[in-house]
N, CA, C and O atoms as a GROMACS GRO file, in nm:
protein
  516
    1MET      N    1   6.657   3.584  14.654
    1MET     CA    2   6.688   3.449  14.610
    1MET      C    3   6.617   3.423  14.477
    1MET      O    4   6.499   3.453  14.462
    2GLU      N    5   6.688   3.366  14.384
    2GLU     CA    6   6.636   3.338  14.251
    2GLU      C    7   6.564   3.203  14.249
    2GLU      O    8   6.609   3.105  14.308
    3GLU      N    9   6.449   3.202  14.179
    3GLU     CA   10   6.369   3.080  14.164
    3GLU      C   11   6.335   3.064  14.017
    3GLU      O   12   6.306   3.162  13.948
    4VAL      N   13   6.338   2.940  13.966
    4VAL     CA   14   6.302   2.911  13.828
    4VAL      C   15   6.174   2.827  13.828
    4VAL      O   16   6.167   2.722  13.892
    5ILE      N   17   6.073   2.877  13.755
    5ILE     CA   18   5.946   2.806  13.742
    5ILE      C   19   5.935   2.756  13.599
    5ILE      O   20   5.957   2.832  13.504
    6LYS      N   21   5.899   2.628  13.582
    6LYS     CA   22   5.886   2.570  13.449
    6LYS      C   23   5.739   2.564  13.411
    6LYS      O   24   5.655   2.522  13.490
    7LEU      N   25   5.710   2.606  13.288
    7LEU     CA   26   5.575   2.607  13.234
    7LEU      C   27   5.576   2.553  13.092
    7LEU      O   28   5.679   2.556  13.025
    8ILE      N   29   5.464   2.503  13.047
    8ILE     CA   30   5.444   2.470  12.906
    8ILE      C   31   5.347   2.575  12.852
    8ILE      O   32   5.236   2.589  12.903
    9CYS      N   33   5.388   2.648  12.750
    9CYS     CA   34   5.305   2.752  12.692
    9CYS      C   35   5.189   2.688  12.616
    9CYS      O   36   5.208   2.592  12.541
   10ILE      N   37   5.069   2.743  12.636
   10ILE     CA   38   4.950   2.692  12.567
   10ILE      C   39   4.891   2.797  12.472
   10ILE      O   40   4.776   2.786  12.430
   11SER      N   41   4.971   2.898  12.439
   11SER     CA   42   4.921   3.006  12.352
   11SER      C   43   4.908   2.962  12.207
   11SER      O   44   4.827   3.018  12.133
   12CYS      N   45   4.987   2.865  12.166
   12CYS     CA   46   4.979   2.815  12.029
   12CYS      C   47   5.010   2.665  12.030
   12CYS      O   48   5.051   2.613  12.134
   13PRO      N   49   4.992   2.597  11.920
   13PRO     CA   50   5.014   2.451  11.916
   13PRO      C   51   5.159   2.407  11.938
   13PRO      O   52   5.185   2.289  11.961
   14GLN      N   53   5.254   2.500  11.932
   14GLN     CA   54   5.395   2.462  11.945
   14GLN      C   55   5.427   2.410  12.085
   14GLN      O   56   5.510   2.320  12.098
   15GLY      N   57   5.364   2.462  12.189
   15GLY     CA   58   5.383   2.413  12.326
   15GLY      C   59   5.525   2.427  12.377
   15GLY      O   60   5.585   2.329  12.421
   16CYS      N   61   5.578   2.546  12.373
   16CYS     CA   62   5.716   2.571  12.418
   16CYS      C   63   5.733   2.543  12.567
   16CYS      O   64   5.645   2.572  12.648
   17ALA      N   65   5.848   2.485  12.601
   17ALA     CA   66   5.885   2.465  12.741
   17ALA      C   67   5.950   2.594  12.790
   17ALA      O   68   6.058   2.632  12.744
   18LEU      N   69   5.883   2.661  12.882
   18LEU     CA   70   5.930   2.790  12.930
   18LEU      C   71   5.996   2.776  13.066
   18LEU      O   72   5.956   2.693  13.148
   19GLU      N   73   6.099   2.857  13.089
   19GLU     CA   74   6.160   2.869  13.220
   19GLU      C   75   6.151   3.015  13.261
   19GLU      O   76   6.208   3.102  13.196
   20VAL      N   77   6.079   3.040  13.369
   20VAL     CA   78   6.057   3.175  13.418
   20VAL      C   79   6.145   3.195  13.541
   20VAL      O   80   6.130   3.123  13.640
   21THR      N   81   6.235   3.291  13.534
   21THR     CA   82   6.321   3.322  13.647
   21THR      C   83   6.259   3.434  13.728
   21THR      O   84   6.222   3.539  13.675
   22MET      N   85   6.248   3.410  13.859
   22MET     CA   86   6.185   3.505  13.950
   22MET      C   87   6.285   3.546  14.058
   22MET      O   88   6.364   3.464  14.105
   23GLU      N   89   6.279   3.670  14.094
   23GLU     CA   90   6.348   3.718  14.214
   23GLU      C   91   6.240   3.778  14.302
   23GLU      O   92   6.190   3.887  14.276
   24GLY      N   93   6.205   3.704  14.407
   24GLY     CA   94   6.089   3.742  14.487
   24GLY      C   95   5.964   3.726  14.403
   24GLY      O   96   5.938   3.617  14.351
   25LYS      N   97   5.886   3.833  14.389
   25LYS     CA   98   5.764   3.829  14.307
   25LYS      C   99   5.784   3.894  14.172
   25LYS      O  100   5.688   3.918  14.099
   26THR      N  101   5.910   3.923  14.137
   26THR     CA  102   5.941   3.991  14.011
   26THR      C  103   5.996   3.892  13.909
   26THR      O  104   6.088   3.816  13.938
   27ILE      N  105   5.937   3.895  13.790
   27ILE     CA  106   5.987   3.812  13.679
   27ILE      C  107   6.109   3.884  13.621
   27ILE      O  108   6.100   3.998  13.577
   28THR      N  109   6.222   3.815  13.621
   28THR     CA  110   6.344   3.876  13.566
   28THR      C  111   6.379   3.825  13.427
   28THR      O  112   6.450   3.892  13.352
   29LYS      N  113   6.329   3.704  13.392
   29LYS     CA  114   6.364   3.647  13.262
   29LYS      C  115   6.266   3.536  13.225
   29LYS      O  116   6.220   3.461  13.311
   30VAL      N  117   6.235   3.527  13.096
   30VAL     CA  118   6.156   3.416  13.043
   30VAL      C  119   6.236   3.355  12.929
   30VAL      O  120   6.262   3.422  12.829
   31ASP      N  121   6.274   3.229  12.944
   31ASP     CA  122   6.350   3.157  12.841
   31ASP      C  123   6.264   3.049  12.778
   31ASP      O  124   6.174   2.994  12.843
   32GLY      N  125   6.292   3.018  12.652
   32GLY     CA  126   6.228   2.905  12.584
   32GLY      C  127   6.111   2.942  12.494
   32GLY      O  128   6.058   2.855  12.425
   33ALA      N  129   6.071   3.068  12.494
   33ALA     CA  130   5.957   3.109  12.412
   33ALA      C  131   6.002   3.129  12.267
   33ALA      O  132   6.096   3.204  12.240
   34ALA      N  133   5.934   3.062  12.176
   34ALA     CA  134   5.966   3.076  12.033
   34ALA      C  135   5.903   3.202  11.973
   34ALA      O  136   5.941   3.245  11.864
   35CYS      N  137   5.806   3.261  12.044
   35CYS     CA  138   5.742   3.383  11.996
   35CYS      C  139   5.706   3.471  12.114
   35CYS      O  140   5.720   3.430  12.230
   36LYS      N  141   5.661   3.593  12.086
   36LYS     CA  142   5.630   3.686  12.196
   36LYS      C  143   5.509   3.641  12.277
   36LYS      O  144   5.494   3.681  12.393
   37LYS      N  145   5.423   3.558  12.219
   37LYS     CA  146   5.308   3.507  12.293
   37LYS      C  147   5.352   3.425  12.413
   37LYS      O  148   5.286   3.425  12.517
   38GLY      N  149   5.463   3.356  12.400
   38GLY     CA  150   5.514   3.274  12.510
   38GLY      C  151   5.552   3.358  12.630
   38GLY      O  152   5.522   3.322  12.743
   39LYS      N  153   5.618   3.467  12.605
   39LYS     CA  154   5.657   3.558  12.714
   39LYS      C  155   5.533   3.617  12.780
   39LYS      O  156   5.524   3.624  12.902
   40GLU      N  157   5.437   3.660  12.698
   40GLU     CA  158   5.312   3.715  12.751
   40GLU      C  159   5.236   3.611  12.832
   40GLU      O  160   5.183   3.641  12.938
   41TYR      N  161   5.232   3.487  12.782
   41TYR     CA  162   5.164   3.379  12.853
   41TYR      C  163   5.230   3.356  12.989
   41TYR      O  164   5.160   3.344  13.090
   42ALA      N  165   5.362   3.348  12.991
   42ALA     CA  166   5.434   3.323  13.117
   42ALA      C  167   5.405   3.432  13.219
   42ALA      O  168   5.379   3.403  13.336
   43GLU      N  169   5.409   3.557  13.176
   43GLU     CA  170   5.382   3.668  13.267
   43GLU      C  171   5.240   3.662  13.321
   43GLU      O  172   5.217   3.683  13.440
   44GLN      N  173   5.144   3.633  13.234
   44GLN     CA  174   5.003   3.621  13.275
   44GLN      C  175   4.984   3.504  13.370
   44GLN      O  176   4.916   3.516  13.472
   45GLU      N  177   5.044   3.391  13.338
   45GLU     CA  178   5.027   3.270  13.417
   45GLU      C  179   5.086   3.286  13.558
   45GLU      O  180   5.033   3.232  13.654
   46ILE      N  181   5.194   3.359  13.569
   46ILE     CA  182   5.257   3.380  13.699
   46ILE      C  183   5.180   3.484  13.782
   46ILE      O  184   5.159   3.464  13.902
   47THR      N  185   5.137   3.592  13.718
   47THR     CA  186   5.076   3.703  13.793
   47THR      C  187   4.925   3.691  13.810
   47THR      O  188   4.873   3.728  13.915
   48ASP      N  189   4.853   3.639  13.710
   48ASP     CA  190   4.708   3.630  13.716
   48ASP      C  191   4.658   3.518  13.626
   48ASP      O  192   4.605   3.544  13.518
   49PRO      N  193   4.676   3.392  13.669
   49PRO     CA  194   4.636   3.280  13.583
   49PRO      C  195   4.486   3.279  13.558
   49PRO      O  196   4.406   3.295  13.650
   50ARG      N  197   4.449   3.260  13.432
   50ARG     CA  198   4.308   3.260  13.392
   50ARG      C  199   4.280   3.142  13.301
   50ARG      O  200   4.370   3.091  13.233
   51ARG      N  201   4.154   3.098  13.299
   51ARG     CA  202   4.112   2.987  13.214
   51ARG      C  203   3.971   3.013  13.162
   51ARG      O  204   3.893   3.084  13.225
   52MET      N  205   3.941   2.955  13.048
   52MET     CA  206   3.804   2.950  12.998
   52MET      C  207   3.735   2.834  13.068
   52MET      O  208   3.799   2.734  13.103
   53ILE      N  209   3.607   2.847  13.089
   53ILE     CA  210   3.528   2.736  13.143
   53ILE      C  211   3.425   2.697  13.038
   53ILE      O  212   3.357   2.782  12.981
   54ALA      N  213   3.416   2.569  13.012
   54ALA     CA  214   3.309   2.513  12.930
   54ALA      C  215   3.239   2.410  13.017
   54ALA      O  216   3.304   2.322  13.073
   55SER      N  217   3.108   2.421  13.028
   55SER     CA  218   3.032   2.332  13.114
   55SER      C  219   2.892   2.315  13.056
   55SER      O  220   2.869   2.346  12.939
   56THR      N  221   2.801   2.268  13.137
   56THR     CA  222   2.661   2.255  13.096
   56THR      C  223   2.571   2.301  13.210
   56THR      O  224   2.612   2.303  13.326
   57VAL      N  225   2.447   2.339  13.174
   57VAL     CA  226   2.344   2.368  13.274
   57VAL      C  227   2.218   2.290  13.236
   57VAL      O  228   2.198   2.255  13.120
   58ARG      N  229   2.136   2.265  13.336
   58ARG     CA  230   2.013   2.189  13.314
   58ARG      C  231   1.912   2.271  13.233
   58ARG      O  232   1.908   2.394  13.239
   59VAL      N  233   1.831   2.197  13.155
   59VAL     CA  234   1.724   2.260  13.077
   59VAL      C  235   1.595   2.183  13.103
   59VAL      O  236   1.586   2.063  13.079
   60LYS      N  237   1.495   2.254  13.152
   60LYS     CA  238   1.363   2.196  13.176
   60LYS      C  239   1.287   2.194  13.044
   60LYS      O  240   1.286   2.293  12.971
   61ASN      N  241   1.223   2.081  13.012
   61ASN     CA  242   1.144   2.061  12.890
   61ASN      C  243   1.227   2.078  12.762
   61ASN      O  244   1.173   2.113  12.658
   62GLY      N  245   1.355   2.053  12.771
   62GLY     CA  246   1.442   2.067  12.654
   62GLY      C  247   1.452   1.939  12.574
   62GLY      O  248   1.424   1.830  12.625
   63PHE      N  249   1.490   1.951  12.449
   63PHE     CA  250   1.514   1.836  12.361
   63PHE      C  251   1.619   1.745  12.424
   63PHE      O  252   1.611   1.622  12.414
   64HIS      N  253   1.720   1.807  12.488
   64HIS     CA  254   1.821   1.738  12.568
   64HIS      C  255   1.812   1.795  12.709
   64HIS      O  256   1.764   1.907  12.727
   65PRO      N  257   1.857   1.722  12.809
   65PRO     CA  258   1.846   1.771  12.947
   65PRO      C  259   1.948   1.878  12.985
   65PRO      O  260   1.934   1.943  13.088
   66LEU      N  261   2.050   1.895  12.903
   66LEU     CA  262   2.157   1.992  12.933
   66LEU      C  263   2.187   2.076  12.810
   66LEU      O  264   2.169   2.031  12.697
   67VAL      N  265   2.234   2.199  12.833
   67VAL     CA  266   2.280   2.284  12.724
   67VAL      C  267   2.422   2.329  12.758
   67VAL      O  268   2.449   2.363  12.873
   68PRO      N  269   2.512   2.330  12.659
   68PRO     CA  270   2.649   2.374  12.688
   68PRO      C  271   2.658   2.525  12.708
   68PRO      O  272   2.588   2.602  12.642
   69VAL      N  273   2.745   2.564  12.801
   69VAL     CA  274   2.770   2.705  12.830
   69VAL      C  275   2.920   2.726  12.843
   69VAL      O  276   2.996   2.632  12.862
   70TYR      N  277   2.961   2.852  12.832
   70TYR     CA  278   3.103   2.884  12.849
   70TYR      C  279   3.118   3.027  12.898
   70TYR      O  280   3.026   3.108  12.889
   71THR      N  281   3.236   3.055  12.949
   71THR     CA  282   3.267   3.192  12.990
   71THR      C  283   3.304   3.270  12.865
   71THR      O  284   3.374   3.220  12.777
   72LYS      N  285   3.256   3.394  12.858
   72LYS     CA  286   3.282   3.476  12.740
   72LYS      C  287   3.430   3.514  12.729
   72LYS      O  288   3.480   3.538  12.620
   73MET      N  289   3.497   3.518  12.843
   73MET     CA  290   3.641   3.549  12.849
   73MET      C  291   3.704   3.459  12.955
   73MET      O  292   3.632   3.401  13.037
   74PRO      N  293   3.836   3.447  12.955
   74PRO     CA  294   3.900   3.368  13.062
   74PRO      C  295   3.874   3.431  13.199
   74PRO      O  296   3.872   3.553  13.214
   75ILE      N  297   3.853   3.347  13.298
   75ILE     CA  298   3.825   3.392  13.434
   75ILE      C  299   3.943   3.358  13.524
   75ILE      O  300   4.021   3.269  13.492
   76PRO      N  301   3.956   3.426  13.637
   76PRO     CA  302   4.064   3.391  13.730
   76PRO      C  303   4.056   3.244  13.770
   76PRO      O  304   3.950   3.194  13.808
   77LYS      N  305   4.169   3.177  13.760
   77LYS     CA  306   4.175   3.033  13.785
   77LYS      C  307   4.124   2.995  13.924
   77LYS      O  308   4.063   2.889  13.941
   78ASN      N  309   4.147   3.079  14.023
   78ASN     CA  310   4.106   3.046  14.158
   78ASN      C  311   3.954   3.050  14.178
   78ASN      O  312   3.905   3.008  14.282
   79LEU      N  313   3.879   3.100  14.079
   79LEU     CA  314   3.733   3.105  14.089
   79LEU      C  315   3.662   2.989  14.019
   79LEU      O  316   3.539   2.981  14.024
   80ILE      N  317   3.736   2.901  13.955
   80ILE     CA  318   3.674   2.794  13.876
   80ILE      C  319   3.576   2.712  13.958
   80ILE      O  320   3.462   2.693  13.915
   81ASN      N  321   3.616   2.662  14.074
   81ASN     CA  322   3.525   2.577  14.153
   81ASN      C  323   3.401   2.652  14.197
   81ASN      O  324   3.291   2.595  14.197
   82ASN      N  325   3.415   2.778  14.235
   82ASN     CA  326   3.298   2.857  14.276
   82ASN      C  327   3.203   2.881  14.160
   82ASN      O  328   3.081   2.880  14.178
   83ILE      N  329   3.258   2.903  14.041
   83ILE     CA  330   3.173   2.924  13.923
   83ILE      C  331   3.100   2.795  13.887
   83ILE      O  332   2.981   2.799  13.855
   84LEU      N  333   3.169   2.683  13.891
   84LEU     CA  334   3.104   2.555  13.862
   84LEU      C  335   2.993   2.527  13.964
   84LEU      O  336   2.890   2.471  13.928
   85LYS      N  337   3.014   2.563  14.088
   85LYS     CA  338   2.911   2.548  14.190
   85LYS      C  339   2.788   2.632  14.155
   85LYS      O  340   2.675   2.585  14.168
   86GLU      N  341   2.809   2.755  14.111
   86GLU     CA  342   2.699   2.842  14.069
   86GLU      C  343   2.623   2.781  13.950
   86GLU      O  344   2.500   2.786  13.945
   87LEU      N  345   2.697   2.724  13.855
   87LEU     CA  346   2.633   2.666  13.736
   87LEU      C  347   2.547   2.545  13.771
   87LEU      O  348   2.447   2.520  13.704
   88ARG      N  349   2.585   2.471  13.874
   88ARG     CA  350   2.505   2.354  13.916
   88ARG      C  351   2.367   2.396  13.965
   88ARG      O  352   2.275   2.314  13.967
   89GLU      N  353   2.351   2.520  14.005
   89GLU     CA  354   2.223   2.569  14.058
   89GLU      C  355   2.130   2.623  13.948
   89GLU      O  356   2.014   2.653  13.975
   90VAL      N  357   2.181   2.636  13.826
   90VAL     CA  358   2.105   2.697  13.717
   90VAL      C  359   2.018   2.593  13.648
   90VAL      O  360   2.062   2.482  13.620
   91GLU      N  361   1.892   2.631  13.619
   91GLU     CA  362   1.805   2.550  13.534
   91GLU      C  363   1.730   2.646  13.442
   91GLU      O  364   1.657   2.733  13.487
   92LEU      N  365   1.750   2.628  13.313
   92LEU     CA  366   1.681   2.708  13.212
   92LEU      C  367   1.555   2.634  13.168
   92LEU      O  368   1.539   2.515  13.194
   93THR      N  369   1.467   2.705  13.101
   93THR     CA  370   1.347   2.644  13.044
   93THR      C  371   1.352   2.657  12.893
   93THR      O  372   1.372   2.767  12.841
   94ALA      N  373   1.334   2.546  12.823
   94ALA     CA  374   1.338   2.546  12.676
   94ALA      C  375   1.216   2.622  12.622
   94ALA      O  376   1.112   2.625  12.687
   95PRO      N  377   1.229   2.683  12.507
   95PRO     CA  378   1.346   2.686  12.419
   95PRO      C  379   1.452   2.784  12.470
   95PRO      O  380   1.422   2.886  12.533
   96VAL      N  381   1.579   2.750  12.441
   96VAL     CA  382   1.693   2.831  12.481
   96VAL      C  383   1.766   2.874  12.354
   96VAL      O  384   1.794   2.791  12.268
   97ALA      N  385   1.797   3.002  12.344
   97ALA     CA  386   1.868   3.054  12.227
   97ALA      C  387   2.019   3.039  12.242
   97ALA      O  388   2.072   3.039  12.353
   98ASN      N  389   2.087   3.025  12.131
   98ASN     CA  390   2.233   3.026  12.129
   98ASN      C  391   2.280   3.167  12.165
   98ASN      O  392   2.224   3.265  12.116
   99GLY      N  393   2.381   3.178  12.249
   99GLY     CA  394   2.433   3.308  12.287
   99GLY      C  395   2.357   3.377  12.400
   99GLY      O  396   2.382   3.493  12.430
  100LEU      N  397   2.264   3.305  12.461
  100LEU     CA  398   2.187   3.359  12.573
  100LEU      C  399   2.279   3.380  12.693
  100LEU      O  400   2.356   3.291  12.729
  101VAL      N  401   2.271   3.496  12.756
  101VAL     CA  402   2.346   3.520  12.879
  101VAL      C  403   2.275   3.446  12.992
  101VAL      O  404   2.163   3.480  13.029
  102VAL      N  405   2.342   3.346  13.046
  102VAL     CA  406   2.286   3.262  13.152
  102VAL      C  407   2.310   3.328  13.288
  102VAL      O  408   2.218   3.338  13.370
  103ILE      N  409   2.432   3.373  13.311
  103ILE     CA  410   2.466   3.448  13.432
  103ILE      C  411   2.550   3.567  13.388
  103ILE      O  412   2.656   3.551  13.328
  104GLU      N  413   2.502   3.685  13.420
  104GLU     CA  414   2.574   3.808  13.388
  104GLU      C  415   2.671   3.838  13.503
  104GLU      O  416   2.636   3.824  13.620
  105ASN      N  417   2.793   3.880  13.468
  105ASN     CA  418   2.891   3.925  13.566
  105ASN      C  419   2.912   3.820  13.677
  105ASN      O  420   2.899   3.851  13.795
  106ILE      N  421   2.944   3.698  13.637
  106ILE     CA  422   2.958   3.588  13.732
  106ILE      C  423   3.058   3.623  13.844
  106ILE      O  424   3.172   3.660  13.817
  107LEU      N  425   3.014   3.611  13.966
  107LEU     CA  426   3.093   3.637  14.086
  107LEU      C  427   3.165   3.772  14.083
  107LEU      O  428   3.274   3.787  14.138
  108GLY      N  429   3.103   3.871  14.018
  108GLY     CA  430   3.159   4.005  14.016
  108GLY      C  431   3.282   4.021  13.928
  108GLY      O  432   3.357   4.118  13.943
  109THR      N  433   3.304   3.926  13.836
  109THR     CA  434   3.423   3.931  13.750
  109THR      C  435   3.406   4.022  13.629
  109THR      O  436   3.504   4.059  13.564
  110GLY      N  437   3.281   4.058  13.598
  110GLY     CA  438   3.254   4.132  13.475
  110GLY      C  439   3.243   4.041  13.354
  110GLY      O  440   3.230   4.090  13.241
  111ILE      N  441   3.247   3.911  13.376
  111ILE     CA  442   3.244   3.812  13.268
  111ILE      C  443   3.112   3.737  13.273
  111ILE      O  444   3.066   3.694  13.379
  112ASP      N  445   3.051   3.720  13.155
  112ASP     CA  446   2.922   3.652  13.145
  112ASP      C  447   2.940   3.505  13.110
  112ASP      O  448   3.038   3.465  13.047
  113ILE      N  449   2.843   3.425  13.154
  113ILE     CA  450   2.831   3.285  13.113
  113ILE      C  451   2.723   3.282  13.006
  113ILE      O  452   2.612   3.331  13.028
  114ILE      N  453   2.755   3.224  12.889
  114ILE     CA  454   2.659   3.223  12.779
  114ILE      C  455   2.643   3.082  12.722
  114ILE      O  456   2.731   2.997  12.736
  115THR      N  457   2.528   3.059  12.658
  115THR     CA  458   2.503   2.929  12.595
  115THR      C  459   2.580   2.922  12.463
  115THR      O  460   2.603   3.023  12.397
  116SER      N  461   2.618   2.800  12.426
  116SER     CA  462   2.693   2.783  12.302
  116SER      C  463   2.616   2.706  12.195
  116SER      O  464   2.671   2.667  12.093
  117ARG      N  465   2.487   2.686  12.221
  117ARG     CA  466   2.399   2.628  12.120
  117ARG      C  467   2.256   2.655  12.160
  117ARG      O  468   2.229   2.690  12.275
  118GLU      N  469   2.166   2.638  12.068
  118GLU     CA  470   2.025   2.652  12.102
  118GLU      C  471   1.973   2.519  12.154
  118GLU      O  472   2.030   2.413  12.126
  119MET      N  473   1.865   2.526  12.229
  119MET     CA  474   1.802   2.404  12.279
  119MET      C  475   1.651   2.419  12.263
  119MET      O  476   1.587   2.493  12.338
  120PRO      N  477   1.594   2.348  12.165
  120PRO     CA  478   1.449   2.354  12.145
  120PRO      C  479   1.376   2.275  12.255
  120PRO      O  480   1.439   2.209  12.337
  121THR      N  481   1.246   2.284  12.254
  121THR     CA  482   1.166   2.208  12.349
  121THR      C  483   1.168   2.060  12.314
  121THR      O  484   1.204   2.022  12.202
  122SER      N  485   1.129   1.979  12.408
  122SER     CA  486   1.133   1.834  12.388
  122SER      C  487   1.037   1.786  12.280
  122SER      O  488   1.051   1.673  12.232
  123GLY      N  489   0.940   1.868  12.240
  123GLY     CA  490   0.845   1.828  12.138
  123GLY      C  491   0.896   1.841  11.997
  123GLY      O  492   0.824   1.802  11.904
  124MET      N  493   1.016   1.893  11.976
  124MET     CA  494   1.071   1.910  11.839
  124MET      C  495   1.098   1.776  11.774
  124MET      O  496   1.132   1.679  11.841
  125ASN      N  497   1.081   1.770  11.644
  125ASN     CA  498   1.113   1.652  11.566
  125ASN      C  499   1.264   1.635  11.562
  125ASN      O  500   1.336   1.730  11.531
  126ARG      N  501   1.313   1.516  11.595
  126ARG     CA  502   1.458   1.490  11.601
  126ARG      C  503   1.526   1.511  11.465
  126ARG      O  504   1.647   1.531  11.461
  127ASP      N  505   1.452   1.506  11.355
  127ASP     CA  506   1.514   1.526  11.224
  127ASP      C  507   1.564   1.670  11.205
  127ASP      O  508   1.649   1.695  11.121
  128HIS      N  509   1.511   1.764  11.283
  128HIS     CA  510   1.552   1.902  11.273
  128HIS      C  511   1.681   1.929  11.348
  128HIS      O  512   1.736   2.039  11.339
  129PHE      N  513   1.731   1.831  11.422
  129PHE     CA  514   1.848   1.857  11.506
  129PHE      C  515   1.959   1.763  11.477
  129PHE      O  516   2.065   1.771  11.539
   0.00000   0.00000   0.00000
């Protein structure tokens, strides 16, 4: 039995409306893609949807109480809540470097969580930041 799944491509700013035709678990056709990225996106989204995560973790004695972190690569979408739960348990101690690996190989995915800015100690002069 044929099934049509509708998606909006997020690979580029154009945001193509895609129609993915499936027969069982097999993709038979992707319509609506203005470029090859759309077809690749549809196939990825149907077979193994992934997302980047951007969040924050606590910082002890930091200039700010939180430092932003992100996944180095997109992670399986079904792991988002578990990863966010893991991040809630993390507390770093200032100073924190930009690009610091906060959690290596999160949940066995092979993907690291890293900081996206530095965080000096709370004693820093605010004019430097």
